[in-house]
PAZAPA-4460 file (N, C-alpha, C; in steps of 0.05 Angstrom, whole numbers, plus 32768, in hexadecimal, padded with zeros to 4 digits):
% residues 174
    n_x    n_y    n_z   ca_x   ca_y   ca_z    c_x    c_y    c_z   seq   type   mol
   7F51   8374   7E68   7F62   835D   7E6E   7F7B   8366   7E7E     1      M     A
   7F88   837B   7E76   7FA0   8385   7E83   7F99   838F   7E9F     2      N     A
   7F81   8398   7EA4   7F79   83A2   7EBE   7F73   838B   7ED2     3      E     A
   7F6A   8374   7EC7   7F64   835D   7ED9   7F7C   834C   7EE0     4      T     A
   7F91   834E   7ED0   7FA9   833E   7ED6   7FB5   8344   7EF1     5      L     A
   7FB9   835D   7EF9   7FC4   8363   7F14   7FB1   8358   7F2A     6      P     A
   7F97   835A   7F26   7F84   834F   7F3A   7F87   8331   7F3D     7      A     A
   7F8B   8323   7F26   7F8F   8306   7F27   7FA9   8300   7F36     8      I     A
   7FBE   830E   7F31   7FD7   830A   7F40   7FD3   830E   7F5E     9      Y     A
   7FC5   8323   7F65   7FC0   8328   7F81   7FB0   8312   7F8E    10      V     A
   7F9C   8308   7F80   7F8B   82F2   7F8B   7F9C   82D9   7F8E    11      V     A
   7FAC   82D3   7F7A   7FBE   82BB   7F7C   7FD2   82BE   7F93    12      I     A
   7FDD   82D6   7F96   7FEF   82DB   7FAC   7FE2   82D7   7FC7    13      L     A
   7FC9   82E2   7FCA   7FBA   82DF   7FE3   7FB4   82C2   7FE9    14      L     A
   7FAD   82B3   7FD4   7FA7   8296   7FD8   7FC0   8288   7FE2    15      V     A
   7FD7   828D   7FD5   7FF0   8280   7FDD   7FF8   8288   7FF9    16      L     A
   7FF6   82A1   7FFF   7FFC   82AA   801A   7FEA   829E   802F    17      L     A
   7FD1   829C   8029   7FBD   8290   803B   7FC4   8272   8040    18      S     A
   7FCB   8264   802B   7FD2   8248   802D   7FEC   8245   803E    19      A     A
   7FFF   8256   8039   8018   8255   8048   8013   825B   8066    20      A     A
   8002   826F   806B   7FFB   8276   8086   7FED   8260   8095    21      S     A
   7FDB   8252   8088   7FCD   823C   8094   7FE1   8225   809A    22      I     A
   7FF3   8220   8088   8007   820B   808C   8019   8212   80A4    23      F     A
   8023   822A   80A5   8034   8233   80BB   8025   8232   80D5    24      V     A
   800C   823B   80D6   7FFC   823A   80EE   7FF9   821E   80F8    25      F     A
   7FF3   820B   80E6   7FEF   81EF   80ED   8009   81E3   80F9    26      R     A
   8020   81EA   80ED   8039   81E0   80F7   803F   81EB   8113    27      Q     A
   803A   8205   8116   803F   8211   8131   802C   8205   8145    28      V     A
   8013   8201   813E   8000   81F5   8150   8008   81D9   8158    29      W     A
   8010   81C9   8144   8018   81AD   8149   8030   81AC   815B    30      R     A
   8044   81BD   8156   805C   81BE   8166   8056   81C6   8182    31      T     A
   8044   81DA   8185   803D   81E3   81A0   802F   81CD   81B0    32      R     A
   801D   81BF   81A3   800F   81A9   81B0   8023   8193   81B8    33      Q     A
   8036   818D   81A7   804A   8179   81AD   805B   8182   81C5    34      Q     A
   8063   819C   81C5   8073   81A6   81DC   8063   81A6   81F6    35      D     A
   8049   81AC   81F5   8039   81AA   820D   8037   818E   8217    36      L     A
   8033   817B   8205   8032   815E   820D   804D   8155   8218    37      R     A
   8063   815E   820C   807E   8158   8216   8081   8162   8232    38      F     A
   807A   817A   8237   807D   8186   8252   806B   8178   8266    39      E     A
   8053   8172   825F   8040   8164   8271   804B   8148   8278    40      K     A
   8054   8139   8264   805F   811F   826A   8079   8120   827B    41      L     A
   8089   8134   8275   80A2   8138   8284   809B   813C   82A2    42      Q     A
   8087   814C   82A7   807F   8151   82C3   8073   8137   82CF    43      N     A
   8064   8128   82C0   8058   810F   82CA   806E   80FC   82D1    44      T     A
   8083   80FA   82C0   8098   80E7   82C5   80A9   80EF   82DE    45      L     A
   80AB   8109   82E2   80BA   8113   82FA   80AC   810C   8313    46      K     A
   8091   810B   8313   8081   8106   832B   8084   80E9   8334    47      E     A
   808A   80D7   8321   8090   80BC   8329   807D   80A6   8321    48      G     A
   8064   80AA   8324   8050   8095   831E   8049   8095   8300    49      E     A
   805C   808B   82F0   8058   808B   82D3   8055   806F   82C9    50      S     A
   8046   806C   82B4   8042   8052   82A8   8055   804E   8290    51      T     A
   8057   8036   8287   8068   8030   826F   805E   8040   8257    52      A     A
   8044   8044   8256   8039   8054   8240   8043   8071   8241    53      K     A
   8043   807C   8259   804E   8098   825C   806B   809A   8253    54      D     A
   807B   8086   825C   8097   8086   8254   809A   8083   8235    55      Y     A
   808A   8071   822A   808B   806D   820D   8083   8086   81FE    56      Y     A
   806E   8093   8207   8065   80AB   81F9   807A   80C1   81FB    57      E     A
   8086   80C4   8213   809A   80D9   8217   80B3   80D2   8206    58      F     A
   80BB   80B9   8205   80D1   80B1   81F5   80CC   80B6   81D7    59      G     A
   80B4   80B1   81CE   80AD   80B7   81B2   80AF   80D4   81AC    60      S     A
   80A6   80E5   81BF   80A9   8102   81BB   80C7   810A   81BA    61      L     A
   80D7   80FD   81CB   80F4   8102   81CA   80FF   80FA   81AE    62      C     A
   80F6   80E4   81A3   80FE   80DD   8188   80F6   80F2   8174    63      L     A
   80DE   80FC   8176   80D5   8111   8164   80E6   8129   8165    64      D     A
   80F0   812F   817D   8101   8147   8181   811F   8140   817C    65      K     A
   8124   8128   8174   8140   811E   816E   8151   811F   8187    66      K     A
   8145   8119   819E   8154   8117   81B7   8158   80F9   81BD    67      L     A
   816A   80ED   81AD   816D   80D0   81AD   8178   80C5   81C6    68      Y     A
   818C   80D2   81D2   8197   80C8   81EB   8182   80C8   8201    69      V     A
   8173   80DE   8203   815E   80DF   8217   8148   80CA   8211    70      Q     A
   8142   80C6   81F8   812E   80B2   81F0   8136   8096   81F9    71      A     A
   814F   8090   81F6   8159   8075   81FE   8154   8072   821C    72      V     A
   815C   8085   822C   8158   8084   8249   813B   8081   8250    73      A     A
   812A   808F   8243   810D   808E   8249   8102   8073   8241    74      V     A
   810A   8068   8229   8101   804E   8220   810B   8038   8233    75      F     A
   8123   803B   823E   812D   8027   8251   811B   8026   826A    76      Q     A
   8113   803E   8273   8100   803F   828A   80E5   8033   8282    77      R     A
   80DD   8038   8269   80C3   802D   8260   80C4   800E   8260    78      A     A
   80DB   8003   8257   80DD   7FE6   8257   80DC   7FDA   8274    79      L     A
   80EA   7FE7   8287   80E9   7FDE   82A2   80CD   7FE0   82AE    80      K     A
   80C0   7FF6   82A9   80A5   7FFA   82B3   8092   7FE6   82A6    81      T     A
   8095   7FE2   828C   8083   7FCF   827E   8086   7FB3   8289    82      A     A
   809F   7FAB   8290   80A2   7F90   829C   8094   7F8E   82B6    83      E     A
   8095   7FA3   82C6   8087   7FA3   82E0   8068   7FA2   82DC    84      K     A
   805F   7FB1   82C8   8042   7FB2   82C2   8038   7F9A   82B3    85      E     A
   804A   7F89   82AA   8043   7F72   829A   8034   7F7A   8281    86      E     A
   803F   7F8C   8272   8033   7F97   825A   8033   7F81   8244    87      V     A
   801F   7F83   8232   801C   7F6F   821C   8035   7F6F   820B    88      E     A
   803C   7F57   8200   8054   7F55   81EF   8055   7F69   81D8    89      P     A
   803E   7F6E   81CB   803D   7F81   81B5   8046   7F9D   81BD    90      E     A
   803E   7FA5   81D5   8045   7FC0   81DF   8063   7FC0   81E7    91      N     A
   806D   7FAB   81F2   8089   7FA9   81F8   8099   7FAB   81DE    92      M     A
   808F   7F9E   81C9   809D   7F9F   81AF   809E   7FBC   81A5    93      A     A
   8089   7FCB   81A9   808A   7FE7   81A1   80A1   7FF6   81AE    94      L     A
   80A4   7FF1   81C8   80B9   7FFF   81D7   80D4   7FF6   81CE    95      I     A
   80D8   7FDD   81C9   80F2   7FD3   81BF   80F8   7FDF   81A4    96      H     A
   80E4   7FE0   8192   80E8   7FEB   8178   80F0   8009   817A    97      N     A
   80E3   8018   818A   80E9   8034   818E   8105   8037   8199    98      A     A
   810D   8026   81AC   8127   8027   81B8   813C   8021   81A2    99      T     A
   8136   800D   8192   8148   8006   817C   814B   801E   8169   100      G     A
   8136   802C   8163   8137   8043   8152   8149   8059   815E   101      F     A
   8146   805D   8178   8157   8072   8185   8174   806B   8183   102      A     A
   817B   8051   8187   8197   8049   8185   81A0   804B   8168   103      Y     A
   818F   8043   8155   8195   8045   8139   819C   8062   8131   104      F     A
   818D   8075   813B   8191   8091   8135   81AC   809B   8141   105      A     A
   81B6   808D   8155   81D0   8094   8161   81E7   8083   8154   106      Q     A
   81E0   8073   8140   81F2   8062   8132   81FE   804C   8143   107      E     A
   81EF   8044   8157   81F6   802D   8168   81E7   8015   815E   108      Q     A
   81F0   800B   8147   81E1   7FF7   8138   81DE   7FDC   8145   109      Y     A
   81F2   7FD3   8153   81F0   7FB9   8160   81DB   7FB9   8176   110      D     A
   81DA   7FCE   8185   81C5   7FD0   819A   81A9   7FD3   818E   111      I     A
   81A8   7FE2   8178   818E   7FE5   8169   8185   7FC9   8160   112      A     A
   8197   7FBA   8155   8190   7F9F   814B   8184   7F8E   8162   113      I     A
   8191   7F8F   8179   8188   7F80   8190   816B   7F87   8197   114      R     A
   8165   7FA1   8198   814A   7FAA   819F   8136   7FA3   8189   115      H     A
   813D   7FA5   8170   812B   7F9D   815B   8125   7F7F   815C   116      Y     A
   8139   7F6F   8162   8135   7F52   8165   8124   7F4C   817D   117      K     A
   8127   7F5B   8193   8116   7F58   81AA   80F9   7F5E   81A3   118      D     A
   80F5   7F73   8194   80DA   7F7B   818C   80CE   7F65   817B   119      A     A
   80DD   7F5A   8168   80D3   7F45   8156   80CE   7F2B   8166   120      I     A
   80DF   7F25   817A   80DA   7F0D   818B   80C0   7F10   819A   121      A     A
   80B9   7F28   81A3   80A0   7F2C   81B2   8088   7F2D   819F   122      L     A
   808C   7F36   8187   8076   7F3A   8174   8080   7F34   8158   123      Y     A
   8081   7F1A   8150   808E   7F12   8138   8084   7F1F   811E   124      P     A
   806B   7F27   811D   8060   7F33   8105   8062   7F51   8105   125      E     A
   8073   7F5C   8114   8078   7F79   8117   8088   7F83   80FF   126      Y     A
   807A   7F8A   80EA   8087   7F91   80D0   8099   7FA9   80D2   127      V     A
   8092   7FBD   80E2   80A2   7FD5   80E5   80BD   7FCD   80F1   128      I     A
   80BD   7FBD   8106   80D6   7FB4   8112   80E7   7FA4   80FE   129      A     A
   80DA   7F93   80EE   80E8   7F84   80DA   80F5   7F96   80C5   130      L     A
   80E7   7FAB   80BD   80F2   7FBE   80AA   8109   7FCD   80B7   131      N     A
   8106   7FD5   80D0   811C   7FE3   80DE   8134   7FD1   80E1   132      N     A
   8130   7FB7   80E6   8146   7FA4   80E8   8154   7FA2   80CD   133      L     A
   8145   7FA0   80B8   8151   7FA0   809D   8161   7FB9   8097   134      G     A
   8156   7FCF   80A0   8164   7FE9   809B   817F   7FEA   80AA   135      N     A
   817F   7FE1   80C3   8198   7FE2   80D2   81AC   7FCE   80C7   136      V     A
   81A3   7FB7   80BD   81B5   7FA4   80B0   81C1   7FB1   8096   137      Y     A
   81B0   7FC0   8088   81BB   7FCE   8070   81D1   7FE1   8078   138      E     A
   81CD   7FF0   808D   81E1   8003   8097   81FB   7FF5   809E   139      K     A
   81F9   7FDD   80A8   8210   7FCD   80AF   821B   7FBD   8097   140      K     A
   820E   7FC1   8080   8217   7FB3   8067   8213   7F95   8069   141      K     A
   8200   7F8C   8078   81F9   7F70   807B   81E1   7F6A   8069   142      L     A
   81E7   7F68   804F   81D2   7F66   803B   81C0   7F4E   803E   143      V     A
   81CC   7F37   8043   81BC   7F1E   8046   81A8   7F20   805D   144      T     A
   81B2   7F2A   8074   81A0   7F2C   808B   818A   7F41   8086   145      Q     A
   8191   7F57   8078   817E   7F6B   8071   8168   7F60   8060   146      A     A
   8170   7F51   804B   815D   7F45   8039   814A   7F32   8048   147      L     A
   8156   7F22   805A   8146   7F0F   806A   8131   7F1E   807B   148      K     A
   8139   7F35   8087   8126   7F44   8097   810F   7F50   8086   149      A     A
   8116   7F5A   806F   8102   7F66   805D   80EF   7F50   8052   150      Y     A
   80FA   7F39   804C   80E9   7F23   8042   80D7   7F19   8058   151      E     A
   80E0   7F18   8071   80CF   7F11   8087   80B8   7F25   808B   152      E     A
   80BF   7F3E   8088   80AA   7F53   8089   8095   7F4F   8073   153      A     A
   809F   7F48   805B   808D   7F43   8045   807B   7F2A   8049   154      L     A
   8085   7F17   8058   8075   7EFF   805E   805D   7F07   806F   155      A     A
   8060   7F1B   8080   8049   7F24   8091   8039   7F39   8083   156      Y     A
   8045   7F49   8072   8037   7F5F   8064   8041   7F60   8047   157      D     A
   8036   7F50   8035   8040   7F4F   801A   803E   7F69   800B   158      P     A
   802D   7F7B   8014   8029   7F95   8005   803A   7FAB   8011   159      D     A
   804C   7FA5   8024   805C   7FBA   8030   8070   7FC5   801C   160      N     A
   806C   7FDF   8016   807C   7FEC   8001   809A   7FEE   8009   161      K     A
   809F   7FF5   8022   80BB   7FF8   802B   80C9   7FDD   8028   162      V     A
   80BD   7FC8   8032   80CA   7FAD   8031   80CE   7FA5   8014   163      S     A
   80BB   7FA9   8003   80BE   7FA1   7FE7   80D5   7FB0   7FDA   164      K     A
   80D6   7FCA   7FDE   80EB   7FDA   7FD1   8107   7FD3   7FDC   165      K     A
   8109   7FD0   7FF6   8123   7FCA   8002   812C   7FAD   7FFB   166      R     A
   8119   7F9A   7FFC   8120   7F7E   7FF5   812A   7F7D   7FD8   167      A     A
   811C   7F8B   7FC6   8125   7F8C   7FAA   8141   7F97   7FA8   168      E     A
   8146   7FAC   7FB6   8161   7FB8   7FB6   8176   7FA5   7FC1   169      S     A
   816F   7F96   7FD6   8182   7F83   7FE2   8188   7F6C   7FCE   170      M     A
   8173   7F63   7FC0   8177   7F4D   7FAD   818A   7F55   7F97   171      R     A
   8189   7F6E   7F8F   819B   7F78   7F7A   81B8   7F79   7F83   172      K     A
   81BC   7F7D   7F9D   81D7   7F7E   7FA8   81E4   7F62   7FAB   173      R     A
   81D3   7F4E   7FAE   81DE   7F33   7FB2   81E7   7F27   7F97   174      I     A
***
């Protein structure tokens, strides 16, 4: 028994190290793929003939990298391009929501609210935008408006966990 105990420890250690190695490798691989996509899109945008989808994807990568000011500029170009391309309202709503998120991250709450409302106007059942609108209202301490946004999200998706939790929290504050 005493002779097998060190072998068991070594096996456990090897398993843990292997799992950690796999996790680190996956993270490095994912980051590398994201960086390659970022570079490719950046080059595509510099060449000029870019679509609203290209701008949106690049802006989303900027958000992932926490480059919020750059993301706002890219999303603004995406909105202009989308208007020229006559993109579907649902896709325009995605761009407005992402723009709102970038402004929210910079604590420019009033501009974020405007973009979230634009997204909801284009796609009224856009639950993520409704949740984001509720969140920004919470940050501004506008409890009644936050509750209204969460309840509207629940009207479209009654099982939405975020909306349920936040609406319950808002009701307790009132």
